[in-house]
C-alpha positions as CSV (number, residue, x, y, z in Angstrom):
1,X,0.0,0.0,0.0
2,X,2.8,2.5,0.9
3,X,4.7,1.9,-2.3
4,X,1.5,2.7,-4.3
5,X,1.1,6.0,-2.3
6,X,4.7,6.9,-2.9
7,X,4.3,6.4,-6.6
8,X,1.0,8.2,-6.8
9,X,2.3,11.2,-4.8
10,X,5.5,11.5,-6.9
11,X,3.5,11.3,-10.1
12,X,1.2,14.1,-9.0
13,X,4.2,16.3,-8.2
14,X,5.9,15.3,-11.5
15,X,2.7,16.1,-13.4
16,X,2.4,19.5,-11.7
17,X,6.1,20.2,-12.5
18,X,5.7,19.1,-16.1
19,X,2.6,21.4,-16.6
20,X,4.5,24.3,-15.0
21,X,7.6,23.8,-17.3
22,X,5.4,23.2,-20.4
23,X,3.5,26.4,-19.8
24,X,6.7,28.4,-19.0
25,X,8.3,27.3,-22.3
26,X,5.3,27.9,-24.4
27,X,4.1,31.2,-22.9
28,X,5.9,34.4,-23.7
29,X,7.4,36.0,-20.6
30,X,5.4,39.2,-20.7
31,X,2.1,37.3,-21.2
32,X,3.0,35.0,-18.2
33,X,3.8,37.9,-16.0
34,X,0.6,39.8,-17.0
35,X,-1.4,36.7,-16.3
36,X,0.1,36.4,-12.9
37,X,-0.5,40.0,-12.0
38,X,-3.9,40.5,-13.5
39,X,-5.2,37.3,-12.1
40,X,-4.4,38.6,-8.6
41,X,-2.9,35.2,-7.6
42,X,-0.2,32.9,-8.8
43,X,-0.4,29.3,-7.8
44,X,2.9,27.7,-6.9
45,X,2.9,26.2,-10.3
46,X,1.6,29.4,-11.9
47,X,-1.7,31.2,-12.2
48,X,-5.0,29.3,-12.7
49,X,-4.3,29.3,-16.4
50,X,-0.8,27.8,-16.2
51,X,-1.3,24.9,-13.8
52,X,-4.4,23.2,-12.4
53,X,-4.7,24.1,-8.7
54,X,-6.5,20.8,-8.0
55,X,-3.5,18.8,-9.1
56,X,-1.2,20.4,-6.6
57,X,-3.9,20.3,-3.9
58,X,-4.2,16.5,-4.4
59,X,-0.4,16.1,-4.4
60,X,-0.3,17.9,-1.1
61,X,-3.0,15.8,0.4
62,X,-1.5,12.6,-0.9
63,X,2.0,13.6,0.5
64,X,0.5,14.5,3.9
65,X,-1.3,11.1,4.1
66,X,1.9,9.4,3.1
67,X,3.9,11.2,5.8
68,X,1.4,10.3,8.4
69,X,1.2,6.6,7.5
70,X,5.0,6.2,7.2
71,X,6.1,8.3,10.2
72,X,3.3,7.3,12.6
73,X,2.6,3.6,12.1
74,X,0.6,2.0,15.0
75,X,2.2,2.4,18.5
76,X,5.5,3.8,17.3
77,X,7.2,6.5,15.2
78,X,9.6,6.0,12.3
79,X,11.9,8.9,11.3
80,X,15.1,9.8,9.7
81,X,16.9,12.4,7.6
82,X,15.0,11.4,4.4
83,X,11.7,11.7,6.2
84,X,12.8,15.1,7.6
85,X,13.6,16.4,4.0
86,X,10.3,15.0,2.7
87,X,8.3,16.7,5.5
88,X,10.2,20.0,4.9
89,X,9.4,20.0,1.2
90,X,5.8,19.1,1.9
91,X,5.4,22.0,4.3
92,X,7.3,24.4,1.9
93,X,5.1,23.5,-1.0
94,X,2.0,23.9,1.1
95,X,3.1,27.3,2.3
96,X,3.8,28.4,-1.2
97,X,0.4,27.1,-2.3
98,X,-1.3,29.4,0.3
99,X,1.0,32.4,-0.3
100,X,0.6,32.2,-4.0
101,X,-3.0,33.4,-3.7
102,X,-1.5,36.7,-2.4
103,X,1.7,37.0,-4.3
104,X,2.6,36.3,-8.0
105,X,4.8,33.3,-7.5
106,X,4.4,31.7,-10.9
107,X,8.0,30.8,-11.7
108,X,9.0,29.5,-8.3
109,X,7.3,26.2,-8.9
110,X,9.7,25.4,-11.7
111,X,12.3,24.5,-9.0
112,X,10.1,23.7,-6.0
113,X,8.0,21.0,-7.6
114,X,10.8,18.8,-8.9
115,X,12.5,19.0,-5.5
116,X,9.3,18.0,-3.8
117,X,8.9,15.0,-6.2
118,X,12.5,13.8,-5.4
119,X,12.0,14.4,-1.6
120,X,8.9,12.3,-1.7
121,X,10.8,9.2,-2.9
122,X,13.9,9.7,-0.7
123,X,12.6,7.6,2.3
124,X,12.4,4.6,-0.1
125,X,16.2,4.9,-0.8
126,X,17.4,5.9,2.7
127,X,15.5,3.5,4.9
128,X,17.6,4.1,8.0
129,X,14.9,5.3,10.4
130,X,14.5,5.2,14.1
131,X,11.8,3.9,16.3
132,X,10.8,6.2,19.2
133,X,9.1,4.6,22.2
134,X,7.7,7.9,23.4
135,X,6.1,8.9,20.1
136,X,2.6,8.7,21.4
137,X,3.2,11.3,24.1
138,X,1.1,14.4,23.3
139,X,4.0,16.8,24.3
140,X,6.4,15.1,21.9
141,X,3.8,15.2,19.1
142,X,3.3,18.9,19.7
143,X,7.1,19.5,19.7
144,X,7.4,17.5,16.5
145,X,4.7,19.4,14.7
146,X,6.0,22.9,15.7
147,X,9.5,21.9,14.8
148,X,8.6,20.8,11.3
149,X,6.5,23.9,10.7
150,X,9.4,26.1,11.7
151,X,11.9,24.2,9.6
152,X,9.6,24.3,6.6
153,X,9.1,28.0,6.9
154,X,12.8,28.7,7.3
155,X,13.7,26.4,4.4
156,X,11.4,28.4,2.2
157,X,13.0,31.6,3.4
158,X,16.5,30.2,2.6
159,X,15.3,29.4,-1.0
160,X,13.9,32.9,-1.3
161,X,17.2,34.4,-0.2
162,X,19.2,32.3,-2.7
163,X,16.9,33.3,-5.5
164,X,17.1,37.0,-4.5
165,X,20.9,36.8,-4.6
166,X,20.8,35.4,-8.1
167,X,18.3,38.0,-9.3
168,X,20.3,40.8,-7.6
169,X,23.5,39.7,-9.3
170,X,21.8,39.6,-12.7
171,X,20.3,43.1,-12.2
172,X,23.6,44.5,-11.2
173,X,25.3,43.0,-14.2
174,X,22.6,44.4,-16.5
175,X,22.9,47.8,-14.8
176,X,26.6,47.9,-15.4
177,X,26.2,47.1,-19.0
178,X,27.5,43.6,-18.8
179,X,26.1,41.3,-21.5
180,X,24.1,38.6,-19.8
181,X,23.2,35.2,-21.2
182,X,19.5,34.7,-22.0
183,X,19.4,30.9,-21.7
184,X,16.7,29.1,-19.7
185,X,18.2,30.2,-16.4
186,X,18.3,33.9,-17.4
187,X,14.7,33.7,-18.7
188,X,13.6,32.0,-15.5
189,X,15.2,34.6,-13.3
190,X,13.6,37.4,-15.3
191,X,10.2,35.8,-14.8
192,X,10.5,35.8,-11.0
193,X,8.5,38.3,-9.0
194,X,10.1,41.7,-8.3
195,X,12.8,41.9,-5.6
196,X,10.6,44.0,-3.3
197,X,7.9,41.3,-3.5
198,X,10.4,38.6,-2.7
199,X,11.8,40.6,0.1
200,X,8.4,41.2,1.7
201,X,7.6,37.5,1.6
202,X,11.1,36.6,2.8
203,X,10.8,38.5,6.1
204,X,7.2,37.3,6.6
205,X,8.5,33.8,6.4
206,X,11.5,34.5,8.7
207,X,9.3,36.1,11.4
208,X,6.8,33.3,11.4
209,X,9.6,30.7,11.3
210,X,11.5,32.4,14.1
211,X,8.4,32.4,16.4
212,X,7.9,28.7,15.7
213,X,11.6,27.9,16.2
214,X,11.4,29.7,19.6
215,X,8.4,27.5,20.5
216,X,10.3,24.5,19.2
217,X,13.2,25.1,21.6
218,X,10.8,25.8,24.5
219,X,8.7,22.6,23.9
220,X,12.0,20.7,23.4
221,X,13.1,21.7,26.9
222,X,9.7,20.8,28.4
223,X,9.7,17.5,26.6
224,X,13.2,16.6,27.7
225,X,12.4,17.5,31.3
226,X,9.3,15.5,31.4
227,X,10.4,12.3,29.5
228,X,14.1,12.3,29.7
229,X,14.5,14.0,33.1
230,X,17.0,16.6,32.0
231,X,16.1,20.1,30.9
232,X,18.8,20.5,28.3
233,X,21.2,18.3,26.4
234,X,24.3,20.1,24.9
235,X,24.8,17.8,22.0
236,X,25.6,19.1,18.5
237,X,22.0,19.2,17.4
238,X,21.1,21.5,20.3
239,X,24.1,23.7,19.8
240,X,23.3,24.2,16.1
241,X,19.6,24.8,16.7
242,X,20.4,27.5,19.4
243,X,23.0,29.0,17.1
244,X,20.5,29.2,14.3
245,X,17.9,30.8,16.6
246,X,20.4,33.4,17.7
247,X,21.3,34.2,14.1
248,X,17.8,34.5,12.8
249,X,16.9,36.6,15.9
250,X,19.9,38.9,15.3
251,X,18.8,39.3,11.7
252,X,15.3,40.3,12.6
253,X,16.6,42.8,15.2
254,X,19.0,44.3,12.7
255,X,16.2,44.5,10.1
256,X,13.9,46.3,12.7
257,X,16.5,48.7,14.1
258,X,18.9,49.3,11.3
259,X,16.9,48.3,8.2
260,X,19.2,45.5,7.2
261,X,18.7,44.4,3.6
262,X,20.6,43.5,0.5
263,X,23.2,40.8,-0.1
264,X,24.7,40.9,3.4
265,X,21.2,40.2,4.9
266,X,20.5,37.5,2.4
267,X,23.8,35.7,3.1
268,X,23.0,35.9,6.8
269,X,19.7,34.1,6.1
270,X,21.5,31.3,4.2
271,X,24.2,30.9,7.0
272,X,21.4,30.8,9.6
273,X,19.6,28.1,7.7
274,X,22.7,26.0,7.2
275,X,23.2,26.0,10.9
276,X,19.5,24.8,11.3
277,X,20.0,22.2,8.6
278,X,23.0,20.8,10.4
279,X,20.9,20.5,13.5
280,X,17.8,19.0,11.9
281,X,18.9,16.9,8.9
282,X,22.7,16.8,9.1
283,X,22.8,14.9,12.4
284,X,20.4,12.2,11.1
285,X,22.3,11.9,7.8
286,X,25.7,11.4,9.6
287,X,24.3,8.8,12.0
288,X,22.1,6.9,9.6
289,X,24.1,7.0,6.3
290,X,27.7,7.6,7.3
291,X,27.9,5.9,10.6
292,X,25.0,3.4,10.2
293,X,23.8,4.0,13.7
294,X,20.2,4.2,15.0
295,X,19.3,7.5,16.6
296,X,18.2,7.2,20.2
């Protein structure tokens, strides 16, 4: 049953990605942008005219059901770095799907949907998962949900920061009179929303993600105190998570007090997310794949 759901979910994402790329290649750039703006909403795969919203909705539903069935089988919990990446991409795509009704995000699907398709299948390849005896505890489930929401939001923010760096570099080159290549990458970057739109969405994502990351750390302390009888464990995962929290918090303070923006702020976002990625996914990858150890 699970293998059928894996295949079905991946096919839905692949179909949505194929429709997005097909529309992008066939639709002139100006017409695509006009459709996204005049329609008042751009679905993650484009506007209503460029990709069927129902297809992406069904992909999100199927992916959510798949995650629930595979992570929470009866009386236990299965998890690992591949499941973490799959959950992050599911949340990221879902957030894009919602935000796309308020921002013109047509072209972002060209990269987001293929990654979601790949992430869906990764648990089939990397089966090194762990079984948690305390997975049924309500406090742990709350901690797990909040953590995944925060990581999904901040992963999306990191993707935005990376894209903004690429767009900014291209605009600077064009402003300096440097001849830029028009290939598929250049055309795709030109079709992204304006930098001000991306920046507005970026800091919305960071603020929401930072609040949830704060709640993740607090619920983690409460969970550790209740079930493991220690309030804090200074392992590498905790150190990287706290470091990421400090870096994202410093960025928001700098933005509020000093108006931080531009390439320096974007690089700070990426560095903060790398720290979070090392805490969330990196530790599981090292233990499961490189050291072949179960995670306690």
